[in-house]
N, C-alpha and C positions, 0 to 999 in steps of 0.2 A: 454500370455507368459511373463515370469518374467523379471525384468529389468536385463541387463547383468551385471555380475561382471566383475572386472578388468581382462583385459586378454593380452596376447602377442599382438604385433603389426600386425602379421599374421593374428592371429584370430579376431582382431578387423576388419581388412579390410574385412575378410570374412563375419563377422555378419552383416556389414552395408555397403555394396559396393554400393547400389542403392535403392532409394525409389521414390515413386510418390511425397511426401512432405518431407521434412527435416525442422524440427522444432528445433530452437536454445533456450533452456530455458525452463525448466519443472516447471515453476512458476505458478503463478495466472491464467495467460492468457495460458501458454503452456499446462497445463494439460487438460484445457477445448477443446482447439484444437485437441490434441491427441484423446480424446474422440469423438468427433464429426466427425473428418474427417475419423475415421475408422469404424463408426457406420453401414455404409452400406456394409462393406467388399469388396468394389470396388478398395479402395486405400491402398497402403502399405505406412506406414509413419515410421520414424526414428525420435525419440525425443531425443535430446542431453542436458545434464545437467551436469554443471561442478562440482556440489556438490554431496554428497552421497544419499542413500536411506533414507526415513524419519523413521528411527527406533529409533531415540532418544527418551528416555521415557517423557522428558519434552515437547516436541512437542505436545503431545497428551493429556496433562493436562492444561487447559485453562491458570491458573496462571502462567504456566512454561515459559511464554514469559520473565519474568524476569530473569530466568536462562539462556536463550539463547540469551540476549542481547548482550553478548560480547564472544560468544562461537565461535571460528574460525572453528569448524567443519562444522556448519550449516550457518555462517553468514559471509559476505564479508567484514565486519569490515571496511567500508569506512570512510574517513573524508573530509570535506570540506577544500577548501583553507581558509586562515585567512578572516573572514567576516568583511569588513570595518565598516558598520554600528553596529556591535555586539562587538565594542572594539577590533576588529582584533582577536577575539576568532575563533579557529578551531572547528567545530561543527560535533560531531559524527553522521555517516550517516548509521545505520544497515541495511543490504539487505540480504533476504533468499538466502543461497546457499545450497539447499537441495531440494528433490522432493516436490513440493508445493510451492517452493520459500517463498516469504515474508508471504503468507497465511499459512505456517507452524511455522512462528515465530512471527506474528503480533498481535495486541492487541484484535482481534476477533470482533470488533464493525462493526457491519452491517448498514450501512448508504449510500443510493444511490446518494445523491445530490439532489438539487432542480430542478423541471420540467424546470424552466427556464434556468439552465445551458445548458441543451440539446437544447432547442430551440435556444439559443444564439450560439451554435455549427452550427445549421442549417442556422441561419441568417447570418453567416460568408461564406456561400457558400457550406457547407457540405451537400448536398441534402441526406435526408434519416437518418439523425442523430437527428431530433427533438424529443421530450419527446414522442410524440404518436408513432414515430418510434422505439424507443428503448424500450418502455415498454413491449411489448412482450418478449424481450430477458430477461430483469429482470424477469419477470414472469416464462419464461421457465426455468431459472436457479434455482428457489427457490423450497425448500419444506418448505413451511411455517407452523410452528407449529400451527398458529392461525387459519388455514384453508384457502381456496380459496376465492378470491374476485376479484374485477374488477382491483385492483392494485397489488393483490399478487397471487402467483402460489403455487401449490403443486405438489409433485411427481418428481420434478426436483432434481439434483444431490446434490445442496448446502443446506444444513439444516440450517434453521434460526430459532433461538429459544428464547423465553423469558428467562430472568434471573431465575435461579434455586429456588430463594428465595428473598424476599424483605429485606431490612435493615433499622433499624430505622433512621441512618444517612441519607441514601438516601432519605427516606420518608420525613424527616425533610429539606432537601435541595429542594425538589419538592415543598413542601409547601411554604417555604420561597421564592422560586421564583415567585409563585403565589402572594404572599403578595407584591412582588416587581414588580406587573405588567406584569410578564411573565406566560401566560396561561399554564394550565396543558395539556399534549399531549401524548397520549398513544401509537401513532405511528409515529415516525420521516420520515417514508416512505409512509405516508398515504397523505391524500388531501392537508395537510398543513405540513411543517417542522416546524414552529414556536412554541415554547412552552418547557416545562421541563417534564421529565419522565424518564423511565429506557430505556436504549439502549437494542436493540436485538442483538444477536451474532450468528456468524457462528459456531455453536455446536450443539450437540444433546445429552441429557442425561448426561451432563457434561463432554463431550469429545469434542475437537476441531474437526470442520470439515473443513479442508484444502480442497483445490482442488484436492490434490494428493489423499486423501482419498474419496472425492465425485465423482471425475470424472476420475482420472487415474487408480485406484484401479479395477473399473469393466471393463476398456478397457484392463486391462492387460492379460485378458483370450483370447484376439483376437489374431490370428496368424498373422493379417496384421500390428501389431505394435511391435516395437523394441525400447527399452528405454536403452540408453547408459548412466550410471551414471560415475561421477569423470572423465568426458571428456570435456576439455576445448576448446570452439571453437576459433581457432585463426584468422581466416579470411572467408571471403565469396569467392568462386571462380567464376570467370566470363570467359565466352567467348564473347569477344567483350563487348557489353553492356547487356548481358544477364546472370542471375545467373544461375549457373549449379551444384552448391554443395557448400560444407563446409569442410574446413580443421580444423582437431581437434588434440589436443594433450592429450594423456593420457599415464601415466608413463613414461614420457619422450620420447616417440615415436608419430611422426606425422602419420596421415592417413585421408583419404577423404571419405566423404560420397556425393554421387552424387544424385542429384534431377532430376527426369524426368519432373516434372511439376514446382514446386515452392520452394524456399527457404522462410521459414517464420522465421522472427527474434521476439522472444518473451522474451527477456532477461530483460526487464524493462526498466525504463526511465533513467537508468544510464549505463547499459549494452550493450542495443542496439545501442545507438548512438556511443558508444566506438567501437563496432565490425564493424559498418558502416564505421568509420573513419579508422581502421586498415586495411580494405579491399579497400580503394582508393574511397570512396564515403563521400564527406563532402566539407569544405572549403579549396580550392587548397592551399593558403598559410600555413595552419596548416599541410596539408599532406606533402608538400615539405620539411617544417621544420624538420619531421621526416623521411624523405626519401621514402616516400611511393608514388608509381605511382599513378597519378589521374586516376580513372576509370569513374567517374562522378562528375562533379562539382555541389555541393549542400551546398550553405552557410548556410543553417539553420539546418544542421545536429549537433545536439549537442546544439543549441542555445534555447533560450526561456524557459529554466529551471524555472518552478514554483514548490514551496513547501509551505506547511502551516507551520508558526511559531507558537510555543506554549509557552506561560508565565505562569508559576505555581504559584499559592498561596498555602501555607501551614498553616494549622491551627492546634493548639494543641486542644485535645478534652478533655472535662471535665469527660467522662466515658472511662473506659478500654474496649471499645467495637470495636476497630479497629484491621486491619489486624496486626498492629504492635504488639498489646497486645497478638494475637494469636502465632505469630512466635517468639516473643522473649520470650516466656515461654516455657519450655520443655514440660510440662504437658499438656498444651494447645495445642501445636504443635502436640504432639501424638494425641490427640482428633481431630484435624484438617484432619490429615492422616487417621483416622479411619472413619471419617463422609465421607470422599471423597470414601475410599475403599468399605464401605457398602452401601452407598446412593448416591454416586455422587452429593453431595451437600456441601456447606460450602464455605470458602475462596479459595479453591484451582479451583473453578468454575468461579471465577471473571475474567471479561475482563479487558482491560485497560480503559475502561468507564463504570462504573457500572451504574450510572445515568448521566444524563446531560440535556442541554438546547440548544436553538438556539433562538437568539433575535437581534433585530436591535439597532445599537448604536445611530440612530439618525432617525428622521421622514423623511429624505430626500431619505433613501433606501428603496426599494420597499419589498424587502425580507431580512431575517436575514443575517448579515453579521459577526456574531460571534457564535462560537460553544463553549459549557463548557463541559470539561470531568471531572466528578466527582468520585473519587475513595476513597476507605476506608482505605488507608494506606498512608505513607509519607517516603521520603528519600530525601536526599542532590541532588541525581541524579538517574535517571531510571536505573535499574539494580544493584544498590549498597544497601549496609546495610540499613535495616528500621531504622528509629529513635528510640531511646530507649523509648521515651514517646508515649502516644496514641495520634495518629495524622491522619489527612486525607488531601486530596489534590484536588483542584479544578483548573483547567488549562483554560486559554483563548486561542482560536485558531481563527485567522481571516481567514474567509472563501474563500474571493475572493482578495488575494494579487495582487497588481498591479506589485510588482518587478519581475523582470525576469532576470536569470542567464545564466550558460552555463554549459555543460560537454564536456571537451576537452582531448584528449589523451596527456600523458606527455612523452611517450616513444613509439617506435615501439613495444616493448614487450607486447604481449596480457596478460600476468600475472600481468603487472604494474597497479595500480590503476589510472583512470583517474583523471584530476583536476575537482573538482566538486565545484561550487560556485553559490548558489542560489541568493545571493545579497539580502538577508533579508534586509526589512526597507528602501529600496532605494527611496521609495516616501513618500511624506508627508501624502497621504491618509493612507499607511500602518502604519505609526507612530502614527498617530492621532486614527486610529481604535483600536490598540492594548490599547493605553492609556484609551480610553473610555471603552473598553471591561473590562479592570481591574477595573475602577471606578464603573461599573455596578455590577461585580461579588462581589465587596466588599461590595455595598449596599444590595445585597442578604445575604451574610453572617451576616449582622447586623439586619436582619428581626427578630421579635419576634419568629418565628418557629425554628430558627437556635440559637438563642442566648444560650438556656441552654446547647447546645453542645460545645460552643467555649470558651476554657480557655482564648486563646490568639491567636493573629495572629503572627505566627512565621515568614513567609515571605509574603509580604516584609517587613512588620513590622510598627508598629504605627509611626515611624520617617519618613517613605515615604508617604507623602501627596499630595504635589503639582504635577502639570502636569509634569513639568520637573524632579522631582524626581521620578515620576512613569516611564517616558520615560528611564531615567537613569537605573532604575531597568530592564526594557524591554531589554535594551542593554547589561546589565550584567548577566542575567540568561536566556533569550530567546533561545530557541532550536527548532530543528525540532520535527514535530509530525509525520514524517515519510511518507510523500505522495508527492514524486518527480514525476513530469508530464512534458509533452508537449516538450520534447527534439528532437522528431521527428514528429512534429506538423502536423495534418491533415488539409488541406486547398486547395485552389485555387489560391493563391498569390504566388508570385516568391520565397518567403522564406519558404514556406510549403514544407515539406519533404516527405509526401505521399499525395495521392489524396483521395477522399471520399470512395473509395473502398479499401483503405490502401495498395495501390500499391506505391512502392518508385518511384518517378518521375525521367523520364530520364532512368529507368533500367527495363528490362524485368525478368518476373519471380521471383519477389523479393518483399516481403511485411513486414510491421512491424504491429503487433498485439498485443500491450500492452498498458500499461499507457503513453508511450512516445507520442502516438498519439494525446492525448487530446488536442484540441485547447487552452484550458485554464483549469486550474484544477477544479474539481467540488467541489460544496459547502458541503463539509463533508468528512468522511473517504472515502479512493479511492478504496478499494479492491472490493466492490459490482460492481462498475462502470466498473473496468477492467475485471470481469468476464462477465459483459455484452457485452463489446468490442469484447471480444474472441468469446462470443456466434453469434454476429453478423458477426463479420469476418469470423467464420467457414461457415455460409451460403454463404457469399460472394465468398469464395474460392470454395466451392463445385459447385454453379453456374456457375463460370467461368471455372470449369474442365469439364463441360458436352460437 
């Protein structure tokens, strides 16, 4: 069945009056859930998405993420509150608002995180979430272009592929990292994460492979699935302390979708806690401040937000071989389009991390604590015009920040953006790690393999040398790398929002299944782990429905 188009309120009520499972959010997790929960044919599912269908051309072209970065048609366009440790700057927080969610607008980099991340989740009391427990779900999700192995799967809905072609700048970066003591690594999702190499991406033959493409499209043929686009969930409906449905708004009219078994929130780390708070589940003082009756007290809803900070280094290149040069020349730009149209190769297939590295900033940490994203273009800010000179970018990302912030409603209006505050650099460890990461990245850029390509360091520039100057630079330019997590944290302590089976504590028939449930953010890009969470969550939901 095709996704429902906009309709009258009466038609909307008829289309989705009742289902076994009601899923809020057709993003990275929601599309997985919709596929797995309808696979048997025994359960009827309604999937609710605030955004449109994924028809936008630039969704499907990998480099199109730059075009979608500030496109309100498919993006929530969120912003943080002024960040105290970042010179009170407001940090832009893009989030997908379209079928596929952020998997339709993200940078496509496929990194699972470290096995130790998931073992740590288990050690916190989350039984069944150690690496050996979650590995089968990573494997089940994958259609790995390199073939099947003990760590990788084939035949899954999510295509995972190598870069369409190598690039001499990336090769030089990897060689320079080796010269600086970072070993070469051909698989960041293999036995060890540490090293330098090319990233794999969620793509196939030069086309983005979002969860909407991989999971939702095959499921749309099933009569047990109804997809409602451009429908904003306004609150979860309760009878006592049991979730029974979702109220939605479409075209100015309200309607209800009732759930016979469960309501499942899959809106992501920013929208899921917002909807819980709007529905009366959260910290009582916050709810009462906005006139929302308290259904269940849950102090952790919206708290413990974690996100990865990135700090970019921009270098001018000695050769006109960067994407800047391709895009800034009309003739070369036409050639880029032709290469993509005919062979699905070239700059339009590049992800937000072409090559990269994982390393440790000191000997006291057991596993890498910094990730480098290396890309063959440069700009003042992501999504803005490329520099007029040949340029490339390498960014530092601290993998395990200690800083935690919050997501809190600012209004009872469901259409109003929540207050988002990651509280970047709130701890000395976070400040020190970012500075040390920049120092080590700068050392890589000064190695013999890289020197022939570096005309000058554009940012932070040669005037920035001391640790105090580097920290000041981090505060001035640091920004998100788009990995919010942990706002409906899984656990067994009093502040945990969901239990290890992802059920909202104190509420019946309600789960959160998305990146919000991570007890701590994974050591790498988050999309692969979110897909895994939804794969595992779908099995739990089906088991409990028997």
